[in-house]
TIDOVO-177658 format. One record per atom (N, C-alpha, C): atom name; x, y, z. Coordinates in Angstrom, 2 decimals, padded with zeros to 5 digits, m for minus. Layout:
// TIDOVO-177658
R; atomo; X; Y; Z
R; CA; X; Y; Z
...
***
This chain:
// TIDOVO-177658
R; atomo; X; Y; Z
R; N; m027.09; m044.90; 159.41
R; CA; m027.66; m046.09; 160.02
R; C; m027.38; m046.07; 161.52
R; N; m028.34; m046.51; 162.28
R; CA; m028.20; m046.52; 163.72
R; C; m027.58; m047.83; 164.20
R; N; m026.70; m047.73; 165.14
R; CA; m026.08; m048.92; 165.71
R; C; m027.10; m049.69; 166.56
R; N; m027.11; m051.01; 166.48
R; CA; m028.05; m051.82; 167.26
R; C; m027.53; m052.15; 168.67
R; N; m026.97; m051.17; 169.32
R; CA; m026.37; m051.40; 170.63
R; C; m027.42; m051.79; 171.67
R; N; m028.50; m051.04; 171.73
R; CA; m029.55; m051.33; 172.71
R; C; m030.08; m052.75; 172.52
R; N; m030.35; m053.12; 171.29
R; CA; m030.89; m054.45; 171.00
R; C; m029.89; m055.55; 171.42
R; N; m028.61; m055.34; 171.14
R; CA; m027.60; m056.33; 171.51
R; C; m027.50; m056.47; 173.03
R; N; m027.50; m055.35; 173.74
R; CA; m027.40; m055.40; 175.19
R; C; m028.64; m056.00; 175.83
R; N; m029.80; m055.66; 175.29
R; CA; m031.07; m056.15; 175.83
R; C; m031.18; m057.66; 175.72
R; N; m030.55; m058.26; 174.72
R; CA; m030.65; m059.70; 174.48
R; C; m029.73; m060.53; 175.36
R; N; m028.89; m059.89; 176.17
R; CA; m027.90; m060.63; 176.95
R; C; m028.37; m060.86; 178.39
R; N; m028.61; m062.11; 178.74
R; CA; m029.10; m062.46; 180.08
R; C; m028.09; m062.16; 181.18
R; N; m026.79; m062.49; 181.02
R; CA; m025.84; m062.17; 182.10
R; C; m025.76; m060.66; 182.41
R; N; m025.85; m059.83; 181.39
R; CA; m025.83; m058.39; 181.62
R; C; m027.06; m057.95; 182.40
R; N; m028.19; m058.58; 182.12
R; CA; m029.44; m058.23; 182.81
R; C; m029.35; m058.46; 184.32
R; N; m028.45; m059.33; 184.75
R; CA; m028.26; m059.54; 186.19
R; C; m027.56; m058.36; 186.85
R; N; m026.83; m057.56; 186.06
R; CA; m026.07; m056.43; 186.60
R; C; m026.79; m055.10; 186.46
R; N; m027.61; m054.96; 185.41
R; CA; m028.26; m053.67; 185.13
R; C; m029.52; m053.90; 184.32
R; N; m030.54; m053.08; 184.57
R; CA; m031.79; m053.16; 183.82
R; C; m031.61; m052.39; 182.51
R; N; m031.29; m053.12; 181.46
R; CA; m031.01; m052.50; 180.16
R; C; m032.23; m051.72; 179.66
R; N; m033.40; m052.22; 179.96
R; CA; m034.65; m051.57; 179.51
R; C; m034.74; m050.11; 179.95
R; N; m034.27; m049.83; 181.16
R; CA; m034.43; m048.47; 181.71
R; C; m033.13; m047.73; 181.97
R; N; m031.97; m048.38; 181.74
R; CA; m030.70; m047.77; 182.13
R; C; m029.68; m047.65; 181.01
R; N; m030.12; m047.70; 179.74
R; CA; m029.22; m047.52; 178.60
R; C; m029.73; m046.34; 177.78
R; N; m028.84; m045.38; 177.51
R; CA; m029.23; m044.15; 176.83
R; C; m028.28; m043.84; 175.68
R; N; m028.82; m043.32; 174.62
R; CA; m028.00; m042.85; 173.51
R; C; m027.69; m041.37; 173.75
R; N; m026.44; m041.00; 173.64
R; CA; m025.92; m039.63; 173.76
R; C; m025.83; m039.10; 175.18
R; N; m026.92; m039.11; 175.93
R; CA; m026.89; m038.53; 177.28
R; C; m028.01; m039.14; 178.12
R; N; m027.72; m039.34; 179.41
R; CA; m028.76; m039.81; 180.33
R; C; m029.57; m038.60; 180.80
R; N; m030.85; m038.78; 181.04
R; CA; m031.65; m037.67; 181.56
R; C; m031.11; m037.17; 182.90
R; N; m031.25; m035.89; 183.13
R; CA; m030.79; m035.30; 184.39
R; C; m031.42; m036.03; 185.56
R; N; m030.62; m036.37; 186.54
R; CA; m031.11; m037.01; 187.75
R; C; m031.23; m038.53; 187.66
R; N; m030.76; m039.13; 186.56
R; CA; m030.82; m040.58; 186.43
R; C; m029.98; m041.22; 187.53
R; N; m030.58; m042.16; 188.23
R; CA; m029.87; m042.84; 189.32
R; C; m028.89; m043.86; 188.74
R; N; m027.68; m043.91; 189.28
R; CA; m026.71; m044.90; 188.80
R; C; m027.08; m046.29; 189.32
R; N; m026.57; m047.31; 188.68
R; CA; m025.72; m047.30; 187.50
R; C; m026.53; m047.11; 186.22
R; N; m025.86; m046.60; 185.20
R; CA; m026.47; m046.48; 183.88
R; C; m025.39; m046.48; 182.82
R; N; m025.83; m046.71; 181.58
R; CA; m024.93; m046.81; 180.44
R; C; m025.31; m045.74; 179.42
R; N; m024.30; m045.05; 178.89
R; CA; m024.51; m044.08; 177.83
R; C; m023.61; m044.47; 176.66
R; N; m024.17; m044.44; 175.46
R; CA; m023.35; m044.72; 174.28
R; C; m023.58; m043.61; 173.26
R; N; m022.55; m043.39; 172.46
R; CA; m022.66; m042.38; 171.40
R; C; m021.76; m042.74; 170.24
R; N; m022.20; m042.35; 169.05
R; CA; m021.38; m042.49; 167.87
R; C; m020.38; m041.35; 167.88
R; N; m019.09; m041.66; 167.65
R; CA; m018.08; m040.60; 167.67
R; C; m017.45; m040.35; 166.30
R; N; m017.60; m041.28; 165.37
R; CA; m017.16; m041.04; 164.00
R; C; m017.66; m042.16; 163.11
R; N; m017.49; m041.99; 161.83
R; CA; m017.91; m043.03; 160.91
R; C; m017.43; m042.74; 159.51
R; N; m017.55; m043.75; 158.69
R; CA; m017.14; m043.59; 157.30
R; C; m017.90; m044.60; 156.45
R; N; m018.42; m044.12; 155.33
R; CA; m019.04; m045.01; 154.35
R; C; m017.91; m045.64; 153.53
R; N; m017.97; m046.91; 153.38
R; CA; m016.94; m047.60; 152.61
R; C; m017.37; m047.67; 151.16
R; N; m017.09; m046.60; 150.45
R; CA; m017.49; m046.46; 149.05
R; C; m016.57; m047.23; 148.12
R; N; m017.10; m047.54; 146.94
R; CA; m016.35; m048.19; 145.88
R; C; m016.44; m047.32; 144.64
R; N; m015.51; m047.43; 143.73
R; CA; m015.54; m046.61; 142.52
R; C; m016.73; m046.93; 141.63
R; N; m017.14; m048.18; 141.60
R; CA; m018.17; m048.58; 140.65
R; C; m019.54; m048.81; 141.26
R; N; m019.70; m048.62; 142.57
R; CA; m021.01; m048.82; 143.20
R; C; m021.04; m048.08; 144.53
R; N; m022.26; m047.83; 145.06
R; CA; m022.37; m047.16; 146.37
R; C; m021.83; m048.04; 147.49
R; N; m021.62; m047.43; 148.63
R; CA; m021.12; m048.16; 149.80
R; C; m022.09; m049.28; 150.18
R; N; m021.54; m050.43; 150.52
R; CA; m022.39; m051.51; 150.97
R; C; m022.22; m051.79; 152.47
R; N; m021.35; m051.02; 153.12
R; CA; m021.24; m051.09; 154.57
R; C; m020.65; m049.78; 155.10
R; N; m020.97; m049.48; 156.34
R; CA; m020.46; m048.30; 157.03
R; C; m019.61; m048.75; 158.21
R; N; m018.52; m048.07; 158.42
R; CA; m017.63; m048.33; 159.55
R; C; m017.92; m047.23; 160.58
R; N; m018.48; m047.60; 161.72
R; CA; m018.91; m046.62; 162.71
R; C; m018.15; m046.81; 164.01
R; N; m017.53; m045.74; 164.49
R; CA; m016.84; m045.78; 165.77
R; C; m017.78; m045.24; 166.83
R; N; m017.83; m045.93; 167.97
R; CA; m018.71; m045.50; 169.05
R; C; m017.99; m045.62; 170.38
R; N; m018.58; m044.98; 171.39
R; CA; m018.03; m045.03; 172.74
R; C; m019.13; m045.46; 173.70
R; N; m018.77; m046.33; 174.61
R; CA; m019.66; m046.77; 175.69
R; C; m019.09; m046.23; 176.99
R; N; m019.95; m045.67; 177.83
R; CA; m019.54; m045.26; 179.17
R; C; m020.55; m045.81; 180.17
R; N; m020.03; m046.40; 181.23
R; CA; m020.85; m046.89; 182.33
R; C; m020.60; m045.97; 183.51
R; N; m021.66; m045.49; 184.12
R; CA; m021.55; m044.63; 185.29
R; C; m022.15; m045.34; 186.49
R; N; m021.39; m045.37; 187.60
R; CA; m021.84; m046.03; 188.81
R; C; m021.31; m045.29; 190.03
R; N; m021.92; m045.56; 191.18
R; CA; m021.52; m044.89; 192.41
R; C; m020.20; m045.41; 192.95
R; N; m019.76; m046.59; 192.49
R; CA; m018.47; m047.12; 192.93
R; C; m017.74; m047.72; 191.73
R; N; m016.42; m047.71; 191.81
R; CA; m015.60; m048.17; 190.69
R; C; m015.81; m049.65; 190.40
R; N; m015.99; m050.46; 191.43
R; CA; m016.15; m051.90; 191.24
R; C; m017.38; m052.21; 190.37
R; N; m018.48; m051.55; 190.64
R; CA; m019.70; m051.76; 189.83
R; C; m019.50; m051.26; 188.41
R; N; m018.85; m050.11; 188.26
R; CA; m018.61; m049.56; 186.93
R; C; m017.75; m050.52; 186.11
R; N; m016.71; m051.09; 186.72
R; CA; m015.87; m052.06; 186.02
R; C; m016.68; m053.31; 185.63
R; N; m017.44; m053.84; 186.56
R; CA; m018.19; m055.07; 186.31
R; C; m019.18; m054.91; 185.16
R; N; m019.90; m053.81; 185.16
R; CA; m020.88; m053.58; 184.09
R; C; m020.16; m053.32; 182.77
R; N; m019.10; m052.50; 182.80
R; CA; m018.33; m052.23; 181.58
R; C; m017.80; m053.52; 180.97
R; N; m017.26; m054.39; 181.80
R; CA; m016.71; m055.65; 181.30
R; C; m017.80; m056.55; 180.71
R; N; m018.98; m056.56; 181.32
R; CA; m020.09; m057.36; 180.80
R; C; m020.59; m056.80; 179.47
R; N; m020.65; m055.48; 179.36
R; CA; m021.04; m054.84; 178.10
R; C; m020.02; m055.16; 177.02
R; N; m018.76; m055.12; 177.37
R; CA; m017.71; m055.44; 176.39
R; C; m017.86; m056.86; 175.85
R; N; m018.14; m057.81; 176.73
R; CA; m018.32; m059.20; 176.29
R; C; m019.43; m059.29; 175.24
R; N; m020.51; m058.57; 175.46
R; CA; m021.64; m058.59; 174.51
R; C; m021.25; m057.94; 173.18
R; N; m020.71; m056.73; 173.24
R; CA; m020.47; m055.96; 172.02
R; C; m019.23; m056.40; 171.26
R; N; m018.30; m057.04; 171.94
R; CA; m017.08; m057.49; 171.29
R; C; m017.37; m058.61; 170.27
R; N; m018.53; m059.22; 170.37
R; CA; m018.92; m060.25; 169.41
R; C; m019.22; m059.66; 168.03
R; N; m019.49; m058.33; 167.99
R; CA; m019.87; m057.67; 166.74
R; C; m019.03; m056.44; 166.44
R; N; m018.08; m056.13; 167.31
R; CA; m017.28; m054.91; 167.18
R; C; m015.81; m055.21; 167.43
R; N; m014.97; m054.25; 167.04
R; CA; m013.55; m054.29; 167.37
R; C; m013.32; m053.26; 168.46
R; N; m012.81; m053.71; 169.58
R; CA; m012.51; m052.79; 170.67
R; C; m011.21; m052.06; 170.34
R; N; m011.25; m050.75; 170.40
R; CA; m010.09; m049.92; 170.06
R; C; m009.36; m049.42; 171.29
R; N; m010.09; m048.82; 172.19
R; CA; m009.52; m048.29; 173.43
R; C; m010.29; m048.94; 174.56
R; N; m009.76; m049.98; 175.18
R; CA; m010.52; m050.75; 176.15
R; C; m010.56; m050.16; 177.56
R; N; m009.95; m049.02; 177.77
R; CA; m009.74; m048.60; 179.14
R; C; m009.93; m047.09; 179.35
R; N; m011.16; m046.63; 179.24
R; CA; m011.46; m045.23; 179.54
R; C; m011.90; m045.14; 180.99
R; N; m011.24; m044.26; 181.75
R; CA; m011.56; m044.08; 183.16
R; C; m011.79; m042.60; 183.45
R; N; m012.78; m042.34; 184.28
R; CA; m013.00; m040.96; 184.73
R; C; m013.75; m040.98; 186.05
R; N; m013.69; m039.86; 186.74
R; CA; m014.45; m039.67; 187.97
R; C; m015.04; m038.28; 187.93
R; N; m016.35; m038.19; 188.12
R; CA; m017.03; m036.90; 188.15
R; C; m017.22; m036.53; 189.62
R; N; m016.41; m035.61; 190.10
R; CA; m016.44; m035.25; 191.52
R; C; m017.74; m034.53; 191.91
R; N; m018.33; m033.83; 190.99
R; CA; m019.59; m033.13; 191.29
R; C; m020.73; m034.13; 191.45
R; N; m020.84; m035.07; 190.51
R; CA; m021.91; m036.08; 190.58
R; C; m021.52; m037.26; 191.48
R; N; m020.22; m037.35; 191.82
R; CA; m019.69; m038.46; 192.60
R; C; m019.95; m039.80; 191.92
R; N; m019.62; m039.85; 190.62
R; CA; m019.81; m041.06; 189.82
R; C; m018.50; m041.48; 189.17
R; N; m018.30; m042.78; 189.14
R; CA; m017.18; m043.37; 188.41
R; C; m017.64; m043.70; 187.01
R; N; m016.83; m043.35; 186.03
R; CA; m017.12; m043.68; 184.64
R; C; m016.07; m044.64; 184.13
R; N; m016.53; m045.73; 183.53
R; CA; m015.64; m046.71; 182.92
R; C; m016.21; m047.03; 181.54
R; N; m015.35; m047.06; 180.53
R; CA; m015.87; m047.30; 179.19
R; C; m014.83; m047.78; 178.22
R; N; m015.23; m047.75; 176.94
R; CA; m014.34; m048.16; 175.86
R; C; m014.83; m047.57; 174.54
R; N; m013.92; m047.48; 173.59
R; CA; m014.24; m047.11; 172.21
R; C; m014.19; m048.37; 171.37
R; N; m015.01; m048.43; 170.33
R; CA; m015.02; m049.60; 169.46
R; C; m015.51; m049.21; 168.06
R; N; m015.25; m050.08; 167.11
R; CA; m015.75; m049.93; 165.73
R; C; m016.75; m051.03; 165.44
R; N; m017.83; m050.66; 164.76
R; CA; m018.85; m051.61; 164.34
R; C; m019.04; m051.41; 162.85
R; N; m018.92; m052.48; 162.09
R; CA; m019.16; m052.39; 160.65
R; C; m020.60; m052.84; 160.38
R; N; m021.37; m051.92; 159.82
R; CA; m022.79; m052.17; 159.55
R; C; m022.99; m052.42; 158.06
R; N; m023.55; m053.56; 157.73
R; CA; m023.90; m053.82; 156.33
R; C; m025.12; m052.99; 155.99
R; N; m025.14; m052.47; 154.77
R; CA; m026.27; m051.64; 154.36
R; C; m027.22; m052.44; 153.53
***
């Protein structure tokens, strides 16, 4: 099952003030040459919650969100706004992923979270 991350982010008006979700949110990887800021999300693990007497009725899916921006302040602001949206439906596991890509000159800020999807 696919996570409804794009749909959740697209529905949030405060986030829309910081980034155009329609054109700046990508699953797995952003296209080469994408201008910052942008958001990339990916599923990093999952598990079907099976029962002995019936098939799984929900899946536990771990995902990662990364925000890339030309400056750290923007990356933090967008990451925090995304967290507010997704934290309503997910458990934040690692709230503080930081990186800097010296070749692309981009700051990355993100988090890992779990989303339980009913089947």
